[in-house]
C-alpha atoms as an extended CHARMM CRD file, in Angstrom:
* protein
*
       113  EXT
         1         1  UNK       CA            -35.0200000000       19.1870000000      -81.3500000000  PROA      1               0.0000000000
         2         2  UNK       CA            -33.1220000000       15.7630000000      -80.3680000000  PROA      2               0.0000000000
         3         3  UNK       CA            -30.9820000000       17.2530000000      -78.3540000000  PROA      3               0.0000000000
         4         4  UNK       CA            -33.6030000000       19.1870000000      -76.1910000000  PROA      4               0.0000000000
         5         5  UNK       CA            -35.1360000000       15.6540000000      -75.5080000000  PROA      5               0.0000000000
         6         6  UNK       CA            -31.4540000000       14.3180000000      -74.3250000000  PROA      6               0.0000000000
         7         7  UNK       CA            -31.3950000000       17.7430000000      -71.7820000000  PROA      7               0.0000000000
         8         8  UNK       CA            -35.1110000000       17.1880000000      -70.7690000000  PROA      8               0.0000000000
         9         9  UNK       CA            -33.9280000000       13.1870000000      -70.0810000000  PROA      9               0.0000000000
        10        10  UNK       CA            -30.5800000000       14.7120000000      -68.2230000000  PROA      10              0.0000000000
        11        11  UNK       CA            -32.6330000000       16.9020000000      -66.1810000000  PROA      11              0.0000000000
        12        12  UNK       CA            -35.1080000000       14.4400000000      -65.5100000000  PROA      12              0.0000000000
        13        13  UNK       CA            -32.4120000000       12.1650000000      -64.3880000000  PROA      13              0.0000000000
        14        14  UNK       CA            -30.7790000000       14.7260000000      -62.1570000000  PROA      14              0.0000000000
        15        15  UNK       CA            -34.2030000000       15.3690000000      -60.3570000000  PROA      15              0.0000000000
        16        16  UNK       CA            -34.4410000000       11.4500000000      -59.5780000000  PROA      16              0.0000000000
        17        17  UNK       CA            -30.9140000000       11.7660000000      -58.3230000000  PROA      17              0.0000000000
        18        18  UNK       CA            -31.7250000000       14.8210000000      -55.9000000000  PROA      18              0.0000000000
        19        19  UNK       CA            -35.0510000000       13.4820000000      -54.6460000000  PROA      19              0.0000000000
        20        20  UNK       CA            -33.3060000000       10.1500000000      -54.3460000000  PROA      20              0.0000000000
        21        21  UNK       CA            -30.4970000000       12.1260000000      -51.8510000000  PROA      21              0.0000000000
        22        22  UNK       CA            -33.3140000000       14.0440000000      -50.0910000000  PROA      22              0.0000000000
        23        23  UNK       CA            -35.2930000000       10.7720000000      -49.2540000000  PROA      23              0.0000000000
        24        24  UNK       CA            -31.9190000000        9.2270000000      -47.8100000000  PROA      24              0.0000000000
        25        25  UNK       CA            -31.2510000000       12.5070000000      -45.6920000000  PROA      25              0.0000000000
        26        26  UNK       CA            -34.7460000000       12.1800000000      -44.4020000000  PROA      26              0.0000000000
        27        27  UNK       CA            -34.0950000000        8.1480000000      -43.5240000000  PROA      27              0.0000000000
        28        28  UNK       CA            -30.9620000000        8.8430000000      -42.3620000000  PROA      28              0.0000000000
        29        29  UNK       CA            -32.2990000000       11.7200000000      -39.8900000000  PROA      29              0.0000000000
        30        30  UNK       CA            -35.4340000000        9.1900000000      -38.8950000000  PROA      30              0.0000000000
        31        31  UNK       CA            -32.8260000000        6.3670000000      -37.8870000000  PROA      31              0.0000000000
        32        32  UNK       CA            -30.9240000000        8.8010000000      -35.8760000000  PROA      32              0.0000000000
        33        33  UNK       CA            -33.9400000000       10.0780000000      -33.6200000000  PROA      33              0.0000000000
        34        34  UNK       CA            -35.0540000000        6.7190000000      -33.5080000000  PROA      34              0.0000000000
        35        35  UNK       CA            -31.7120000000        5.9430000000      -32.1200000000  PROA      35              0.0000000000
        36        36  UNK       CA            -31.8560000000        8.6080000000      -30.0030000000  PROA      36              0.0000000000
        37        37  UNK       CA            -35.0490000000        8.0120000000      -28.2200000000  PROA      37              0.0000000000
        38        38  UNK       CA            -34.1230000000        4.7770000000      -28.0560000000  PROA      38              0.0000000000
        39        39  UNK       CA            -31.2940000000        5.7520000000      -26.2330000000  PROA      39              0.0000000000
        40        40  UNK       CA            -33.5320000000        8.1690000000      -23.6620000000  PROA      40              0.0000000000
        41        41  UNK       CA            -36.1080000000        5.3130000000      -23.0000000000  PROA      41              0.0000000000
        42        42  UNK       CA            -33.1970000000        3.0890000000      -22.0550000000  PROA      42              0.0000000000
        43        43  UNK       CA            -31.4420000000        6.0350000000      -19.6720000000  PROA      43              0.0000000000
        44        44  UNK       CA            -35.2530000000        6.5000000000      -18.2420000000  PROA      44              0.0000000000
        45        45  UNK       CA            -35.8370000000        2.9870000000      -18.0720000000  PROA      45              0.0000000000
        46        46  UNK       CA            -32.5210000000        2.5580000000      -16.0560000000  PROA      46              0.0000000000
        47        47  UNK       CA            -33.2570000000        5.5110000000      -13.6000000000  PROA      47              0.0000000000
        48        48  UNK       CA            -36.7600000000        4.1560000000      -13.0480000000  PROA      48              0.0000000000
        49        49  UNK       CA            -35.0090000000        0.9590000000      -12.1000000000  PROA      49              0.0000000000
        50        50  UNK       CA            -32.3610000000        2.3850000000       -9.9740000000  PROA      50              0.0000000000
        51        51  UNK       CA            -35.2810000000        4.4980000000       -8.1660000000  PROA      51              0.0000000000
        52        52  UNK       CA            -37.2430000000        1.4550000000       -7.4090000000  PROA      52              0.0000000000
        53        53  UNK       CA            -34.4010000000       -0.4430000000       -6.3670000000  PROA      53              0.0000000000
        54        54  UNK       CA            -33.5970000000        2.2620000000       -3.8130000000  PROA      54              0.0000000000
        55        55  UNK       CA            -37.1640000000        2.6370000000       -2.7380000000  PROA      55              0.0000000000
        56        56  UNK       CA            -37.2960000000       -1.5020000000       -2.3720000000  PROA      56              0.0000000000
        57        57  UNK       CA            -34.0250000000       -1.4880000000       -0.2960000000  PROA      57              0.0000000000
        58        58  UNK       CA            -35.2730000000        1.4620000000        1.9780000000  PROA      58              0.0000000000
        59        59  UNK       CA            -39.0390000000       -0.5630000000        2.9890000000  PROA      59              0.0000000000
        60        60  UNK       CA            -36.3400000000       -3.4750000000        3.6100000000  PROA      60              0.0000000000
        61        61  UNK       CA            -34.0510000000       -1.7420000000        5.6710000000  PROA      61              0.0000000000
        62        62  UNK       CA            -36.9300000000       -0.4040000000        7.7100000000  PROA      62              0.0000000000
        63        63  UNK       CA            -38.7680000000       -3.7620000000        8.1140000000  PROA      63              0.0000000000
        64        64  UNK       CA            -35.8330000000       -5.1120000000        9.1020000000  PROA      64              0.0000000000
        65        65  UNK       CA            -35.1550000000       -2.6160000000       11.7640000000  PROA      65              0.0000000000
        66        66  UNK       CA            -38.7630000000       -2.6070000000       12.8700000000  PROA      66              0.0000000000
        67        67  UNK       CA            -38.3260000000       -6.3910000000       13.2320000000  PROA      67              0.0000000000
        68        68  UNK       CA            -34.9500000000       -6.2170000000       14.9280000000  PROA      68              0.0000000000
        69        69  UNK       CA            -36.8930000000       -3.8370000000       17.2750000000  PROA      69              0.0000000000
        70        70  UNK       CA            -39.6240000000       -6.3620000000       17.6950000000  PROA      70              0.0000000000
        71        71  UNK       CA            -37.0900000000       -8.6550000000       18.8770000000  PROA      71              0.0000000000
        72        72  UNK       CA            -35.9920000000       -6.7970000000       21.8360000000  PROA      72              0.0000000000
        73        73  UNK       CA            -39.2560000000       -6.4190000000       22.6220000000  PROA      73              0.0000000000
        74        74  UNK       CA            -40.0890000000       -9.9100000000       22.4840000000  PROA      74              0.0000000000
        75        75  UNK       CA            -37.1250000000      -10.8960000000       24.7530000000  PROA      75              0.0000000000
        76        76  UNK       CA            -38.2400000000       -8.2480000000       27.6760000000  PROA      76              0.0000000000
        77        77  UNK       CA            -41.7960000000       -9.6460000000       27.3740000000  PROA      77              0.0000000000
        78        78  UNK       CA            -40.2780000000      -13.1780000000       27.1670000000  PROA      78              0.0000000000
        79        79  UNK       CA            -38.9890000000      -12.1370000000       30.4350000000  PROA      79              0.0000000000
        80        80  UNK       CA            -41.5470000000      -10.6790000000       32.2920000000  PROA      80              0.0000000000
        81        81  UNK       CA            -43.7500000000      -13.7100000000       30.8740000000  PROA      81              0.0000000000
        82        82  UNK       CA            -40.9190000000      -16.0560000000       32.5900000000  PROA      82              0.0000000000
        83        83  UNK       CA            -40.2540000000      -14.1510000000       35.6470000000  PROA      83              0.0000000000
        84        84  UNK       CA            -44.4040000000      -14.2050000000       36.1960000000  PROA      84              0.0000000000
        85        85  UNK       CA            -44.1900000000      -18.0040000000       35.6900000000  PROA      85              0.0000000000
        86        86  UNK       CA            -41.2900000000      -18.6670000000       37.9770000000  PROA      86              0.0000000000
        87        87  UNK       CA            -43.2310000000      -16.4680000000       40.9720000000  PROA      87              0.0000000000
        88        88  UNK       CA            -46.3980000000      -18.3190000000       40.3810000000  PROA      88              0.0000000000
        89        89  UNK       CA            -44.7250000000      -21.3350000000       40.8930000000  PROA      89              0.0000000000
        90        90  UNK       CA            -42.6230000000      -20.4050000000       44.1790000000  PROA      90              0.0000000000
        91        91  UNK       CA            -45.8600000000      -19.4160000000       45.5060000000  PROA      91              0.0000000000
        92        92  UNK       CA            -47.5060000000      -22.7140000000       44.5430000000  PROA      92              0.0000000000
        93        93  UNK       CA            -44.7540000000      -24.4000000000       45.9970000000  PROA      93              0.0000000000
        94        94  UNK       CA            -44.7330000000      -22.4690000000       49.0610000000  PROA      94              0.0000000000
        95        95  UNK       CA            -48.5370000000      -22.8340000000       49.6650000000  PROA      95              0.0000000000
        96        96  UNK       CA            -48.5650000000      -26.9230000000       48.5490000000  PROA      96              0.0000000000
        97        97  UNK       CA            -45.8080000000      -27.2520000000       50.5280000000  PROA      97              0.0000000000
        98        98  UNK       CA            -47.6120000000      -26.4670000000       54.0130000000  PROA      98              0.0000000000
        99        99  UNK       CA            -50.1300000000      -28.7570000000       52.9650000000  PROA      99              0.0000000000
       100       100  UNK       CA            -47.6500000000      -31.3980000000       52.0690000000  PROA      100             0.0000000000
       101       101  UNK       CA            -46.0190000000      -30.8390000000       55.6480000000  PROA      101             0.0000000000
       102       102  UNK       CA            -49.6370000000      -30.8850000000       57.2880000000  PROA      102             0.0000000000
       103       103  UNK       CA            -50.3600000000      -34.0930000000       55.4850000000  PROA      103             0.0000000000
       104       104  UNK       CA            -47.5520000000      -36.1180000000       56.5870000000  PROA      104             0.0000000000
       105       105  UNK       CA            -47.6640000000      -34.7500000000       60.0260000000  PROA      105             0.0000000000
       106       106  UNK       CA            -51.1400000000      -35.5660000000       60.4460000000  PROA      106             0.0000000000
       107       107  UNK       CA            -50.3580000000      -39.7330000000       58.6920000000  PROA      107             0.0000000000
       108       108  UNK       CA            -47.3250000000      -39.6850000000       61.0300000000  PROA      108             0.0000000000
       109       109  UNK       CA            -48.7530000000      -38.7210000000       63.9930000000  PROA      109             0.0000000000
       110       110  UNK       CA            -52.3180000000      -40.4210000000       63.6940000000  PROA      110             0.0000000000
       111       111  UNK       CA            -51.7940000000      -43.7390000000       65.5460000000  PROA      111             0.0000000000
       112       112  UNK       CA            -53.3160000000      -46.8460000000       63.8210000000  PROA      112             0.0000000000
       113       113  UNK       CA            -54.0630000000      -49.8280000000       65.6740000000  PROA      113             0.0000000000
């Protein structure tokens, strides 16, 4: 009878060892799955960052192209405005210079006693 109890005890230990080994396999599989998921998440995040960076770069280049195009338009607009101001000044000068000449002639030719 004592040997039967010993066998049962030995069998119980074997079951415990087998259960412990199985638990270790489950834990290892879970760790591997977690590491794989973390790696996948990191790769997805890096891909999203690269896409975002590329999008920001495209946006920056587009704005740069627009603003440099604008500077060309601004130069043209300023040239036109400057040309118009110069013409106006020349017209004003021509009109005023006639008045000035008439005024000077009047004073020069007016005889004062």
